[in-house]
N, C-alpha and C positions, 0 to 999 in steps of 0.2 A: 238176672238183673238187666234192666233196659240199657240201651246205649245212651250215655249221658254226655256224649261229645258235644251235642248241640242242644240248645234249649227247646223243650217240647212245648211249643206255643199252642198246640191243639188239645192237649189234655185238659179236661174240665173237672174241677173239684165238685164233689157231690153236694156239699153244703151251699154252693152257688146256684144250684138248681131250685127254682121257686116251688117245684113240686116234690122236693125231697121230704122224707119222713120227718115230721115236726118233732116228735119225741127224741129221735136220734140227733137232730140238729140242736135241740136244747140241751141234751146231755153233752154234746160237743162243746157248746158255750160254757157249760159248767166245768168241764175238764180242762179248758184252756188255761185256767189259772195255774194248774199243776204243770202242764206241759211248757207254758211260757216261763215259769220259774226255773225249770230245768234246762232249757235250751236257748233262751233268747239273750241272756246276759244283760238284761235291762238294769239290774242293780249297778253293774259296772258302767253302763252307758249313762245312767243318771249321775253317778259320782263324777265321771270325767267330763261330760258334755252339758249337763243340765244344771246341776247344783252350783257350779261356779258362776252361773248367770242369773241365779235367783236373787231377788232384792231383799235386803234386810229390813228396810224402813217402810216398804209398801208392798202390796200384793203383786205377784207375778202371774201373768196369764199364759196359758198353754192350750194349744189346740191339738187334739189327737184325731187325725184323719183316718177314717175306716176303723172306728173304735170297736166294732163288733159287740161282744158281750160286755165290754167296759172294764175288763180286769186290769189292763195297763193304766187306764185313766185313774182308777181308784188307787192302784198301787203307788203311782207317782205322787198323788196328793198325800197319801199316808206317809211316804218316805220324807217328803218335804216338811210336813208338819213335825215329824220326829226330829228333824234337823233345825227346827225353829223358824221355818219359812211359811208364808201364807201363799200357797199356790192355788190358783183358781183354774180348774181344768174343764174344758168343753170337749166332749167326745161327739163326733159326728159320724153317722153311717146312713147310707140311703136305704138299706134293707129294713123293711118294717119289722121283720122277725127279730133281727138283732136289736133294733131299737126297743122293741117290746120287752125282750129279755133283760136288757140293761136297765130299763125303767122299773122292772119288778124286783131288782136286787136291793139289798139293804143300802140306804143312802150313805154316802161318805161326804163329810163336810167339804165344800169347795168344788164338788164335781157335779156337772150337769150334762145331760145328753140331748142331742137334737137329731132328728131325721133330716139329713141334708148332705149335699155334695160340697166339696171345697169350692167349686165354681159358684155355688149359691152364696157363700160367704164373701167371695170376691165381689160379686154383684152388689151385695149389701154394703161394701166398703169396710168390712170388719178387719180388725188387726189384733194380733196377739204377740206377746213377747217371744214366745217359742212355739214352733210347730213340729210335731213328731208324727210318725206312723210306725206300725209294726206289722210285718208280713203282708204288706199291701203291694209292694212293687211288682212281685212276681205274678200278680193277677192281671197286670196291665200289658197291653201291646205297646209298641214303641211310641206311637202318637199319644196314647193315654198317659204314658210315663212322662213325656215332655210336658203335657198339659198339667199334670200334677205338680211337677217341679216349678212351672211358671206360677201356678196358684200359690204354692208354698212360699215362694219369694215375695209375692204380693201381700200375703197374710202375715208374714213374720217381721217383727221389728228388730230381732236380735240374731236368731239362729234357727236353722232347720236341721232335724235329725231323722232320717228315714232308716229303719233297721229291717234287714231281711236275711233270708237264707242264702248261702253260697252253694251252688250246685257242685256236688262232689260224690264220687263213687263210694268212698268209705262212709261218708255221712249217710248216704242212702242205705248202705248195708247195716250200719249200726242202728239207724232209726227203725228199719224193718224188723230186726231181731229184738231190739230193746222194747218195742211197743207191742210185740206179738201177744204176750199174755195179759196185757193191761188194756184199759180203756174200752171195755165191752159195750156194745150197744151205742157206739158213737161213730163219728167219721174221722176221729183223730188219726188212726193209722193209715187208712185208705187215702184221705186227703193230704196227710203229711207227706206221703211218698209222691203224690202228684205235685205237691208244692215244690219238692226238691227238683223234680223233673222240669218244672216251669221256671225255676229260679235262674238267676244270672251268675256268671263268674265275675270276679273283680274286673277283668279286662273288658268283658262285655258291657258291664254297667258303666265303666269309665268312658267307653267309646260313645255311649248314648248321652252321658251327662253333659250339660252345657258348661261353658267356661265359668269358673267360680265355684264349682262343686267339687268336693273331694270324696274319693272312695277309699275306705280303709277296712282292714280285716279285724274283727273282734273275735279272736280265737280262730280255729281252723275252718269253721263252717258258717261264720256270720259275717255279713257285710254291713257297713254303715255308709250311707250317702249323706254328706253333711254340707251345709252352706252357712257361712257367717255373713250376716247382712252388714255391708259397709256402713260405718258411722257417718251420719250427716254432718 
């Protein structure tokens, strides 16, 4: 097992390589729905942090930054609809491969995808009621993280919820063993272990977050970085 005392900033995930095997990459996108449903806790995050902020009388808009294959964007829209809300989700990702995969999947009412960066939407003057991301923070260096948080605050009218892994030795061991016989032909296991090595602890993330942001633990190996936009 690698030394997880410090964040491994130099480890690179295979799926971030523009020259990686496209078939394995697309199989990874396809399997994200399974892995995310098992380890990310987004149903709980939706119930606690998003659903209480959805509008009953009018649509609510939500931006998913770094939406990848789009499984979270589609899931949030479905959950909201089952609860009687009209949630309009925009998923953005700058990677043309992720965008192409998301666009090929069966459409979900209220969900659209764009190939874009958060900074592009800031430049456009866009605004959304809610801004979220999943497994994005650990990809970023300190400056990039601060830029993302600044963009998120500019884009959100109500609240921001960024969800990611918390670096932990037991999490690394369990993910390594638990995924060994599964997810063949994809980058799930290899990149998942790298993601844990690159991820933050609660203390590290709290030290980087500007004033007004809160770090909380969702279970033993998940972190939420949240911000409530002050009412005007």
